[in-house]
Every structure is written in C-alpha cells, then in structure tokens.
N, C-alpha and C positions, 0 to 999 in steps of 0.2 A: 467773340469777336466781330462779326458785324455788327455791332450797336458802335463799335470803336470806328469801324469805317464810316457809319452815318455822321459820326460826330467830327472825324480827323478829314475822310475825302470829304465830307459834304459841307461842314463848316468851316472847321480850321482851313483848309488848302485857300476856299473863296476868302477867307479874312487875309490872310499871310500875301494873297496875290494883290487885293485892294490895297495894302499896307505900302506895298511895294512902287505902286504907282505914285505915289507923295501923298495927297488928301487922306488924314488917318479917319474921314468919315468914310471911305471907301473900303475899310475893314472892319469896322464896327456895323457898318448897316446903315442905309439913310433913310429907310423905311419902305412899305411897302415892297420890300423883297422877301417877306417868309415864304410868300407860294413857293418860290424859285426854290428858296433856299432849303428850303423841309423837301420838296420834290427833289431836287438834287440827293440832298442825304437819303430819303428814301431809295432813291435808284440804287447808287452804291452800295446801300446796304441789302439790295434785294439782289445786285450782282456779286453779292458774296454768301447768298444762301440764308438771310436773315428774314427776308419777311415772308414767312411762314407759321403756320401753326398757331401757336398762343400769339407771336408776335404780330401778326396779320390781324388775330382778332381784336388782340388789345388797342390796335389802330382805330379797326373799325366802331369796336365800341367808345373810342375819345366821339370819333364824329357825330356816333349816336348821341352820346351825353351830350356834346355842346349845342345842339339843335334841342335837346329836352329841357336842357338846363334855361331855359328861357321858361319854361311853364313849369319848373319843379324846383320844391326846395331838395337841400343838400339829401335828407330820408328818402323821401320821394326818387329821387335821381338814384341813389344807391341801389333800392330794393329794385331799379328798372333793369340797370345795366347785371345787376347779381342774377336777375331773372333771364336776361338776354344773352348773355354771355357768362355761365355758369362757370366755363372750363377756364377762365382768366383767375378764380380763387377769389378769396374775400379779402385778401390782403391788397391786392393788385387794383382790385376795384374800388378799395376804399382809398388809394392813391388816386386813382382815376377821375373818381369823382371829386375828391380834394383838390386835384391839379384844376380840374374843369370850375369850381368855385372859388381858387385862390381869388383875392384881392377885393373880395366882398365882405363888407366889417360884419354882416349876419350874414351867415350860408343857408339860412329860409329864406332870403330873398331871392326871387327870380334872374334870372343871369347869369352869366358867367365869364370865365376868359376864354373867347373863341378859337384861337392859335390852331388847336388839333383839328379844326375843320379844312383846313388847308393842305393836309398832307398828303392827302387822296387826288385833289385836285392837281395841288403841285406835282407829284407823281407822274399821274397820266398824262401831262402836258409834257415833261422832261422825257418819257417813253417815246412818246410823239416826237419829241424833237432830233431823239435819237435816232429812229428809224428813219427819219429824212435826212440826217445830219452826219451819222456815224459818232462813234464815243470823240474820234479826234474832234467835231464839232462842238461836242459837248467841254473836252479840255480845254480848247482854243479859244471858245466863246463865251459859253456860260459859266465858266468859273475864274472870269477874268476878276472880279470882284464881287463883293457882297452888295449887289443891287438887284432892285425888279427886272422883270423883263422886259421892260421898257426901258430901264436903264444899262441895259447892256449895248448897246450900240454906242451911246456917250462914253462907257468905259473902254469899249475899245476904242475909241476916237484919240481919247485920252492917251491910251495907251501906245497907239502908232505916233503919235507925236512925240513921247517920252524915247521912244525907239530912235527918233532921228537926231 
C-alpha cells in the first residue's frame, strides 16, 4: 500500500493539481522535475512505512546500479548488484538492471537510464523542506504541479493569478 501512496500522493496528485491550473504541461511535467517528483513520492511512501527493509535496499541498489552502469555491461552490472544486495533476490536484481539499461539498443554498452539516482537526493531535499516548512508547506507549495524546485515559485504565482 505504501507504493500506492508513492504513486498516488506523490505523482498523481501533483499531476492533477498541475492540470487544474490550466496549461496541460503543468500536469505532464515540464522537464527537470524528476528530483522533486520522486523526492515527494518517496516522502509519502516513507510516511506510510514503505521505505524500509527490502524497498530501501532496492532504491539504494538502483543508485549504485546507475553509477556502475557507466562502466559495466548488463551481465557485469547484474553480478555486481546480486553480490552487493543478495537480499533483494534474483528476479528484482534482473528487473533493476533491466530498468537501468533500458533504452540502450545493446545492453552490453556502457551507460544507462539515470533517473533512479535522483530518488535519494530528492527524498533528502523534501525531508529538509518539510522540517523547515512543515507538511502544510509541502501540501500547499511543493504539490502545486509537476514542476522542478525552481518551477514551484512560478506555478504558485500562476495559481494565485487564477484564484483572483
């Protein structure tokens, strides 16, 4: 259920809030919003007890995999993650490496999809924001639309204009 909180509270609510402002792109995301988007989603997931045990290990393994993908093939990366995080199991390790290597025409190539590295940095920044501004600050400001940290200010201005 905490993963549903990640998706619904973290992603769907921000998208719906953005669409309600008018320009469709505020619900779809305008680029560079991933760190804040995933940080909020992880915050809600954690708030409901979901960021612990195997799930925490999975997210940590994703960050390691993103870094290692720049130097390793699919097979090498699989071995590294299987060795570092055996508790997540073979199936999840395979899915994780496939996720990081997706988009490459040849998974033996170096590189990969780096989005997962932003989960922890975003989560940490959202926790700091909530510590300074409270959960009401998160709900009234950061949840305004699917925008980046820098875009929050502009989306809030648009929201205020629309309310006049």
